[in-house]
C-alpha positions as CSV (number, residue, x, y, z in Angstrom):
1,M,-7.7,-7.7,13.4
2,T,-4.8,-5.9,11.9
3,P,-1.9,-5.4,14.3
4,I,-1.4,-1.8,15.2
5,R,1.8,0.2,15.0
6,L,2.7,3.2,17.1
7,Y,4.8,5.9,15.5
8,I,6.0,8.8,17.7
9,N,6.2,12.3,16.3
10,I,9.2,14.1,17.8
11,D,8.6,17.5,16.2
12,H,8.2,19.2,19.6
13,V,11.5,18.0,20.8
14,A,12.9,20.2,18.1
15,T,10.4,23.0,19.1
16,V,12.1,23.2,22.5
17,R,15.5,23.2,20.9
18,Q,14.6,25.9,18.4
19,A,13.4,28.2,21.2
20,R,17.1,28.7,22.0
21,R,18.6,27.8,18.6
22,T,21.0,25.4,20.4
23,D,21.8,21.8,20.1
24,E,19.6,20.3,22.8
25,P,17.3,18.5,23.1
26,D,18.5,16.4,20.2
27,P,15.7,14.8,18.1
28,V,18.0,12.0,17.1
29,E,18.6,11.1,20.7
30,A,14.9,11.4,21.4
31,A,14.2,9.0,18.5
32,A,16.5,6.4,19.9
33,L,14.7,6.7,23.3
34,C,11.4,6.3,21.6
35,E,12.5,3.1,19.8
36,A,13.9,1.8,23.1
37,G,10.5,2.4,24.6
38,G,8.8,0.3,21.9
39,A,7.9,2.8,19.2
40,D,7.5,1.1,15.8
41,G,8.4,4.2,13.9
42,I,9.5,7.8,14.1
43,T,7.5,10.7,12.5
44,V,8.8,14.2,11.8
45,H,7.2,17.0,9.8
46,L,9.7,19.1,7.8
47,R,7.7,22.3,7.3
48,E,8.5,24.9,4.7
49,D,9.1,27.5,7.4
50,R,11.4,25.1,9.3
51,R,9.7,26.0,12.6
52,H,10.9,22.9,14.4
53,I,12.5,20.0,12.5
54,Q,15.4,21.1,10.3
55,D,16.9,19.5,7.2
56,H,19.9,18.3,9.1
57,D,17.6,16.5,11.5
58,V,16.1,14.5,8.7
59,E,19.5,13.8,7.3
60,R,20.6,12.4,10.6
61,L,17.4,10.6,11.4
62,A,17.1,8.7,8.1
63,P,20.0,6.3,8.7
64,A,19.6,6.3,12.5
65,V,16.1,4.9,13.0
66,R,14.4,1.7,11.9
67,V,11.4,3.4,10.3
68,L,11.1,7.1,9.4
69,N,7.8,8.6,8.3
70,L,8.4,12.1,6.9
71,E,5.5,14.5,6.8
72,L,5.7,17.1,4.1
73,A,3.8,19.4,1.8
74,T,4.5,19.5,-2.0
75,S,7.6,21.7,-1.8
76,A,9.9,20.5,-4.6
77,E,12.9,21.0,-2.3
78,I,11.6,18.9,0.5
79,V,10.3,16.2,-1.9
80,S,13.8,16.1,-3.4
81,L,15.3,15.6,0.1
82,A,12.9,12.7,0.8
83,C,13.7,11.1,-2.5
84,R,17.4,11.4,-1.9
85,L,17.3,10.0,1.6
86,R,14.7,7.3,0.5
87,V,12.8,7.6,3.7
88,Y,10.5,4.6,4.4
89,Q,7.3,6.6,4.3
90,A,6.2,10.1,3.2
91,T,2.9,11.4,4.4
92,L,1.7,14.4,2.3
93,V,-0.1,17.0,4.4
94,P,-1.7,20.4,3.9
95,E,0.4,23.3,5.2
96,R,-0.4,26.9,6.0
97,R,2.2,29.3,7.5
98,E,-0.3,30.9,9.9
99,E,-1.5,27.7,11.5
100,I,-0.1,26.4,14.8
101,T,-0.5,22.8,13.8
102,T,-2.1,21.0,10.8
103,E,-5.7,22.0,11.0
104,G,-7.3,19.6,8.5
105,G,-6.8,17.0,5.8
106,L,-5.8,17.5,2.2
107,D,-8.3,18.9,-0.3
108,L,-8.5,16.3,-3.0
109,T,-11.6,17.8,-4.7
110,R,-9.6,19.9,-7.2
111,P,-6.9,18.9,-9.7
112,N,-3.4,19.8,-8.3
113,P,-0.5,19.1,-10.6
114,R,2.1,19.8,-7.9
115,F,0.4,17.2,-5.7
116,R,0.3,14.5,-8.4
117,E,3.9,15.3,-9.2
118,A,5.0,14.8,-5.6
119,I,3.2,11.5,-5.4
120,R,4.8,10.4,-8.6
121,R,8.4,11.4,-7.6
122,L,8.1,9.8,-4.2
123,G,6.6,6.6,-5.6
124,E,9.4,6.3,-8.2
125,A,12.0,6.7,-5.4
126,G,10.5,3.6,-3.7
127,I,8.9,5.5,-0.9
128,R,5.6,4.4,0.6
129,V,3.2,7.4,0.2
130,S,0.3,8.2,2.6
131,L,-2.2,11.1,2.4
132,F,-3.4,13.0,5.5
133,V,-7.1,13.3,4.9
134,D,-10.3,14.0,6.7
135,P,-12.5,11.0,7.5
136,D,-14.8,11.7,4.5
137,P,-15.9,9.0,2.0
138,A,-15.6,11.2,-1.1
139,T,-12.1,12.2,0.0
140,L,-11.1,8.6,0.6
141,D,-12.4,7.7,-2.9
142,A,-10.2,10.4,-4.4
143,A,-7.2,9.2,-2.5
144,K,-7.8,5.7,-3.9
145,D,-8.0,7.1,-7.4
146,L,-4.5,8.7,-6.9
147,G,-3.0,5.3,-6.5
148,V,-1.4,5.7,-3.0
149,P,-1.2,2.7,-0.7
150,A,-2.3,4.4,2.5
151,V,-4.2,7.2,4.1
152,E,-4.0,8.8,7.5
153,L,-7.3,9.9,9.0
154,H,-7.3,13.3,10.6
155,T,-8.5,12.7,14.2
156,G,-8.8,16.4,15.1
157,R,-12.6,16.6,15.3
158,Y,-12.6,13.5,17.6
159,A,-9.8,14.9,19.7
160,N,-11.8,18.1,20.2
161,T,-15.2,16.6,20.9
162,W,-14.6,13.1,22.4
163,R,-16.0,14.2,25.8
164,E,-19.3,15.2,24.1
165,G,-20.3,11.9,22.6
166,D,-19.4,9.3,19.9
167,T,-20.3,11.2,16.7
168,A,-16.8,11.9,15.7
169,L,-15.6,8.4,16.7
170,D,-18.4,6.8,14.6
171,E,-17.2,9.0,11.7
172,L,-13.7,7.6,12.1
173,R,-15.0,4.0,12.3
174,R,-17.0,4.4,9.1
175,A,-14.1,6.1,7.3
176,A,-11.7,3.3,8.4
177,R,-14.1,0.6,7.1
178,H,-14.6,2.5,3.8
179,A,-10.9,3.0,3.2
180,A,-9.9,-0.6,4.2
181,G,-12.7,-1.9,2.0
182,M,-11.0,-0.3,-1.0
183,G,-7.7,-1.8,-0.1
184,L,-6.1,1.2,1.4
185,C,-4.0,0.9,4.5
186,V,-5.5,3.0,7.3
187,H,-3.4,5.2,9.6
188,A,-4.7,7.9,12.0
189,G,-3.5,10.8,14.1
190,H,-3.8,14.4,15.4
191,G,-4.6,15.4,18.9
192,L,-4.6,11.9,20.4
193,T,-3.7,11.8,24.0
194,Y,-3.4,9.3,26.9
195,R,-7.0,10.1,27.8
196,N,-8.7,9.7,24.4
197,V,-6.5,7.3,22.3
198,T,-8.0,3.9,23.4
199,P,-11.2,4.0,21.4
200,V,-9.4,5.0,18.2
201,A,-6.7,2.3,18.8
202,A,-9.6,-0.2,19.1
203,I,-10.8,0.5,15.6
204,P,-9.8,-2.8,13.9
205,E,-9.0,-1.4,10.4
206,I,-6.5,1.1,11.8
207,E,-3.0,-0.2,11.6
208,E,-0.9,2.8,12.5
209,L,-1.2,5.7,14.9
210,N,0.9,8.8,14.8
211,I,1.1,10.6,18.2
212,G,3.5,13.3,19.2
213,H,2.6,16.3,21.4
214,S,1.0,14.3,24.1
215,V,3.9,11.9,24.4
216,V,6.5,14.8,24.5
217,S,4.4,16.6,27.1
218,R,4.2,13.5,29.2
219,A,8.0,12.9,28.9
220,V,8.6,16.4,30.3
221,M,6.6,15.5,33.4
222,A,7.6,11.9,33.7
223,G,11.3,12.8,33.4
224,M,11.4,16.1,35.2
225,R,12.3,14.7,38.7
226,R,15.1,12.6,37.3
227,A,16.5,15.5,35.3
228,V,16.5,17.8,38.4
229,E,18.1,15.0,40.5
230,E,20.9,14.6,37.9
231,M,21.6,18.3,37.7
232,G,21.6,18.6,41.5
233,R,24.2,15.9,41.8
234,L,26.5,17.7,39.3
235,V,26.0,21.2,40.9
236,K,26.2,20.1,44.5
237,G,28.9,17.5,43.9
238,A,31.2,20.3,42.5
239,R,31.4,21.7,46.1
240,R,32.5,18.5,47.7
């Protein structure tokens, strides 16, 4: 069985910061805490609309963390940034301005010169390229034809239906076997939580999981008491 890696997506640390356009919470500090907690890698999505992670975050994260996985679309500007920083891994994802979060995998059924150019540039910069795709055999075949070393299976359908049965989980299992059988490294992510992650993590072909929102949400709750206690000591100590 392939050892599994846990990459933590810290986008929503930046979401909280951007709500006030201030300097906290700091994604770089969050990344260090994730590594201290055992994370094997850090993932961030630099969106074209810069809704959470900013360019300067990526600039600071690249030298600060052991492994950085940069999610991006085919924007030439962002591809150039990834190439300049030589991030460890770049995961190409579809992106629409109106979506709240990434809603599906890449469409590999039609020729896309910008897409192929991004893969070429990233590969020439020595960056490991992964494609975020739906767990569909034809899409996986197309990913293999593009010459990338890895795919990330979109687990959104499983995340939305896991209480209703194993159909989506079986789909992920078949897709993971199919991809691994072609020599692709298999990653997975989207909507995974503390309640639904275990069956996906048990799929033997999957070697990397990318999880973010649920971990950040849990961190807010798990750390709230301590944060209030620390602020209370400062506030009340000032009157002593």
